[in-house]
C-alpha positions, -999 to +999 in steps of 0.1 A: -260+379-828-262+343-814-267+332-778-265+301-759-289+288-731-277+268-702-301+250-678-294+232-646-322+213-630-309+207-594-325+191-563-341+224-552-338+250-578-337+251-616-315+278-630-314+293-665-287+314-681-283+331-715-247+337-725-236+359-755-216+336-779-190+363-789-176+371-755-190+347-730-208+374-711-240+365-690-267+387-703-298+371-686-305+346-659-334+333-640-342+308-611-373+288-604-381+259-580-374+225-593-407+206-595-407+171-580-409+145-592-413+159-627-387+186-635-405+200-667-427+225-649-397+240-631-377+242-662-406+259-680-408+284-652-371+292-654-373+298-692-405+317-689-387+342-666-361+350-693-363+378-719-381+362-749-362+385-771-332+363-767-347+330-774-352+333-811-315+336-814-306+306-793-283+282-812-270+262-785-288+246-754-269+227-728-282+210-697-268+197-665-285+182-633-278+172-598-308+151-596-288+118-601-263+125-574-290+135-550-310+103-557-279+083-548-272+104-516-308+099-504-311+063-514-342+070-533-334+053-567-356+029-584-353-008-574-326-028-594-318-064-599-281-070-596-265-101-615-228-110-607-210-135-628-180-154-617-158-162-587-151-128-572-155-117-536-189-103-529-189-082-497-217-086-471-229-051-477-248-049-510-270-020-522-300-042-530-320-071-517-325-084-553-292-100-564-279-132-576-243-146-582-239-172-609-211-192-626-192-178-655-166-152-662-132-149-679-095-146-671-072-118-675-066-127-711-104-129-720-106-166-721-136-183-706-131-196-671-165-213-666-195-217-688-221-190-681-251-204-660-277-186-681-306-207-666-300-193-631-300-159-647-333-164-664-348-179-632-337-148-613-350-123-638-384-140-638-386-141-600-379-103-595-393-089-628-423-074-611-402-059-582-375-041-601-373-014-628-340-023-642-312-047-640-273-043-636-248-071-646-210-074-639-189-103-649-155-112-639-129-097-662-157-084-685-134-055-693-113-081-712-142-102-727-178-089-723-194-118-739-211-132-707-225-097-698-239-093-734-255-127-733-271-119-698-282-085-712-300-100-741-317-128-721-329-105-693-342-078-718-361-105-738-376-120-706-385-087-687-383-057-712-365-038-685-333-017-692-301-037-685-267-019-677-235-039-681-202-031-662-181-031-692-201-003-708-192+021-680-156+012-673-126-007-687-108-006-653-102-036-631-125-045-602-156-067-610-174-057-578-167-019-583-180-024-618-211-041-604-218-012-581-213+012-609-238-006-631-263-008-602-262+029-593-266+038-630-294+013-635-312+030-605-311+063-623-323+052-657-360+059-652-354+093-635-328+106-662-348+091-691-379+111-680-358+142-675-342+141-710-375+133-728-391+162-710-366+187-722-365+176-757-403+179-759-402+214-743-378+229-768-396+213-798-428+229-785-411+263-782-396+260-818-360+265-806-338+250-834-305+246-815-277+221-810-286+203-778-260+190-753-258+176-719-228+179-695-212+147-684-196+139-650-160+146-664-169+182-673-173+173-711-205+176-731-224+149-751-252+151-775-286+149-758-298+122-782-270+099-771-276+109-735-312+097-740-299+063-753-272+060-726-283+083-697-256+065-674-230+089-690-247+120-675-246+112-638-227+135-617-230+163-643-243+188-618-210+189-598-190+189-630-211+220-642-204+238-609-167+234-614-166+245-650-189+274-642-168+284-611-137+286-632-155+306-659-172+331-636-141+338-616-118+338-646-094+314-627-077+284-643-067+270-609-091+270-580-110+249-556-148+250-558-175+247-533-210+244-545-237+245-517-270+231-532-303+223-518-294+187-510-256+184-512-223+202-509-197+194-537-161+201-536-138+198-566-107+214-582-097+230-615-059+229-622-045+247-651-078+248-669-086+212-666-109+194-641-090+171-616-103+136-624-108+107-600-081+079-608-103+053-591-138+066-600-162+088-582-174+080-546-209+090-539-230+081-509-201+059-496-201+038-528-168+034-548-177+035-586-156+032-616-172+062-634-145+085-650-155+117-632-142+147-617-125+140-584-150+154-559-161+153-523-198+152-520-218+153-486-255+155-477-253+191-463-273+216-482-298+244-479-327+220-478-310+194-453-334+184-425-325+199-392-341+177-365-337+169-327-328+137-309-327+144-272-307+175-268-287+170-300-293+191-332-287+170-363-283+185-399-292+160-427-287+137-445-322+138-459-336+167-479-369+182-470-391+211-482-382+241-460-409+254-438-407+290-453-412+276-489-440+251-477-459+281-463-459+297-497-469+265-516-497+255-491-515+287-478-529+272-446-496+255-436-483+283-413-513+279-389-510+241-391-473+243-382-481+267-352-506+242-335-486+211-342-474+190-312-452+158-306-442+142-273-405+146-268-400+110-261-411+099-295-384+121-313-366+106-342-358+118-377-393+113-389-411+123-358-405+161-354-427+188-342-417+206-375-420+178-399-449+171-423-456+148-453-472+152-487-476+129-517-453+134-547-473+120-576-451+088-582-471+058-589-469+032-561-452-002-570-457-031-546-464-015-513-462-035-480-495-036-460-481-011-434-469+013-462-501+011-479-520+019-447-500+050-441-498+062-477-536+063-481-538+089-453-512+112-469-526+135-497-518+167-516-519+187-484-493+185-456-501+161-427-481+156-395-473+127-374-501+137-351-525+137-380-515+102-390-517+090-353-554+102-353-562+088-387-546+054-380-557+053-343-522+040-336-486+051-338-474+053-374-442+033-380-412+056-386-395+029-406-427+027-429-425+066-434-389+062-442-396+035-468-423+057-485-397+085-487-371+062-502-397+051-528-402+087-537-440+084-530-440+111-503-419+141-496-412+155-462-414+190-449-391+204-423-369+229-407-338+236-428-306+258-430-326+279-456-352+285-427-323+295-404-310+321-428-346+335-432-347+338-393-312+356-393-324+380-420-297+369-444-320+353-470-356+365-476-370+346-506-399+329-488-421+332-457-398+343-428-426+340-402-430+303-409-393+298-404-393+317-373-422+296-360-403+264-367-370+278-350-391+287-319-405+252-317-372+235-322-355+258-298-378+257-270-368+223-255-331+233-259-339+268-243-326+285-273-342+315-290-351+313-327-320+334-335-297+313-313-309+281-328-306+294-363-270+308-356-261+273-343-275+255-374-257+281-396-223+275-377-227+237-382-233+240-419-202+262-423-183+236-403-194+208-426-184+228-456-150+236-442-146+198-434-155+189-468-129+212-485-101+199-462-111+163-467-109+170-505-076+188-505-058+165-479-067+129-490-066+104-463-066+127-434-091+114-409-123+135-403-118+135-366-083+151-368-098+177-394-125+184-368-098+189-340-081+216-360-113+233-371-124+234-335-091+250-326-080+221-303-046+218-318-035+254-316-033+254-354-052+265-384-056+252-419-044+274-447-053+269-484-029+283-511-054+285-540-086+306-543-118+290-532-148+298-554-182+295-537-214+288-557-251+284-546-280+307-538-272+322-504-238+309-501-224+343-494-239+340-459-214+315-449-182+334-460-174+349-426-179+317-408-156+299-432-129+325-429-129+320-391-124+282-397-098+283-426-072+308-439-082+311-475-093+336-502-130+328-505-145+343-536-183+346-544-184+356-581-212+375-598-239+351-610-227+325-584-264+316-578-266+303-615-229+289-618-241+254-628-261+266-657-231+286-669-210+256-665-233+235-687-224+260-715-187+263-712-177+225-712-158+212-742-165+180-761-140+155-746-139+116-752-113+094-735-107+058-749-082+033-736-069+003-755-046-024-742-022-046-761-012-076-739+016-100-748+011-137-738+031-169-745+011-197-761+022-232-774+035-234-810+012-253-833+024-290-836+036-297-873+022-327-891+047-355-898+056-360-934+047-390-954+085-400-954+086-401-917+054-422-916+069-446-941+103-451-927+097-442-892+114-417-870+147-422-849+142-422-812+163-391-810+141-373-834+110-381-813+128-366-782+136-335-802+100-331-816+086-334-781+108-307-770+097-285-799+061-291-791+068-274-756+082-242-772+062-211-769+055-181-792+041-147-785+005-138-791-008-102-789-043-095-777-060-062-782-086-052-758-110-023-767-143-011-751-162-033-777-140-063-786-110-085-781-088-094-811-056-116-813-025-111-835+006-130-842+027-099-850+032-072-826+035-044-852+001-055-867-015-052-833+001-018-827-012-005-861-047-019-854-049-004-819-038+031-831-064+030-860-092+017-837-086+042-810-087+072-832-117+058-850-136+054-817-128+090-806-137+105-841-170+085-845-180+096-809-172+133-814-190+136-847-220+118-832-220+145-806-222+173-832-185+182-839-170+187-871-137+169-881-120+201-882-130+210-846-115+178-831-080+175-817-069+140-807-040+135-782-025+100-778-004+088-749+013+054-749+027+035-719+048+003-720+051-023-693+084-043-693+110-054-669+142-033-663+166-040-692+140-057-713+148-056-750+119-075-764+083-067-772+066-050-741+045-072-719+018-046-722+011-016-742-015+009-732-029+036-753-050+065-741-068+086-767-083+120-757-103+138-783-111+175-774-133+197-794-155+228-791-192+221-800-209+240-829-223+272-819-205+270-785-187+299-768-156+315-777-141+327-745 
């Protein structure tokens, strides 16, 4: 009998699940803390807690992760240099201080508009080489001709040795700036994802597990892990995709909404008739519009490990993730006493200065620290230190902005009160040290004149409100959040009703069901194994590859015919010269085929059509076979759309092919 192993390394927990291939039943599952910043020890712990009797019969291993999404939400990605080519509008708000705009780019037909200013690119690369870990490049209409992006990629790699992500590699959609943002966000994630994939490959090699290895992509499909190692950009958002696929599988529902409450974030998505609903414009994460083909989802920075902090008399939840007090007390044996005696003047309160907040090193190697950062960093070690400890060590007030910068650079990790602590106080979750959670609730509640239970109940209510708001924001696109809040708070004498089942995933997510039912009239379902739904989803995803190819018709001047010797000898009548001049102005059709890798011109439409059809199918087939699928397991669906004015009888102005290859990976589940 054969089994499959799914692993999800999330921001807080690493889940592992073993599923029987014959019927898709979950036979074993485990959960361990995700280790930070290296996920490998956490993965080992999760696997070690499984029955070893199953491991020898594992024939498929599939992995998903929310680490990439969490990195974007928390703004803790690695520094990236951004290179923008061409005359497109660049907004004032950019995600990096290291950027340059240079001349170059193409038009909508793929013809060069301006010569690429490669000298400026090389000067920029040398200038920021030591300050960044990767580069991103986006050129005007690179989706129609990528030669400028490819030239920059080669030059920058030769100069710096850093990874370079091109916008055309991620998307063939229009929008040079959006492709730039997409390339930038993915470049941020390369070091993190690369380390993660390398670690899992080594781990299974060391255990002698000989299995087909896959990784879930952000559209709910799977990819061979070797390819994911070469192009880690394709695996971002795979955690939310795994949640959706897992929710549908565990609930046996082909149509449902899904809410996954993780440690750092809450994700909302929908499955309709067995297929994930995809984003038409690309995924939006952390407020950035991308061009990544992904499931349509709503992601917010509310999770079980969101930092609960005070500012004046206001309770804030998130957006940053911290280690819960209850868990820190287990990791650091003396922490509870340290927490009990911590003090902070009320007037100093901000997100990084809290009576319940502490800091520890992560183990990441520092790169280019400012003097103020370096001064603080040297006083933070492997044991938790508070703001007061730093105040004494530095003999001055530590800069909250410097602490924030060290957190963003992943050099230190914060500890604080969280919704997980609140559930411990309320007795609805008892995984860690409840007493530490109660001490924290008492300290936060005291200035608000709230008991530990009352403070925790208010935190729980706010988390449920945020979850409900995320669900309605997803289902009713464009509805302002303030209007959603008015209804959720009962100010409109109305209530939301959701007509499809809502499946909840996450560790203690069942604790929020009653609060959610008070806010929204819906069928909320918490399926069995909801706590490891992501790991299940990693195993039930199919192999899917989408390729778009465009044929564009354009008018070009006819070639001028050479004069005959007879014309040269006897001359040409004035009327003939007039006619010839007119003929030179005549136009003919030219057909350009745009694919993800090339641009090719044809003089005959049917030849362009035949080439595009063959190329699209070959793209899909090569990709799917490379992902471990056999030809007999692959089904390719082709859709064709023509663009032409009403009543047009000639060749279409544009013809767009969409090829979708679908297959079930070898040794995958039969459900």
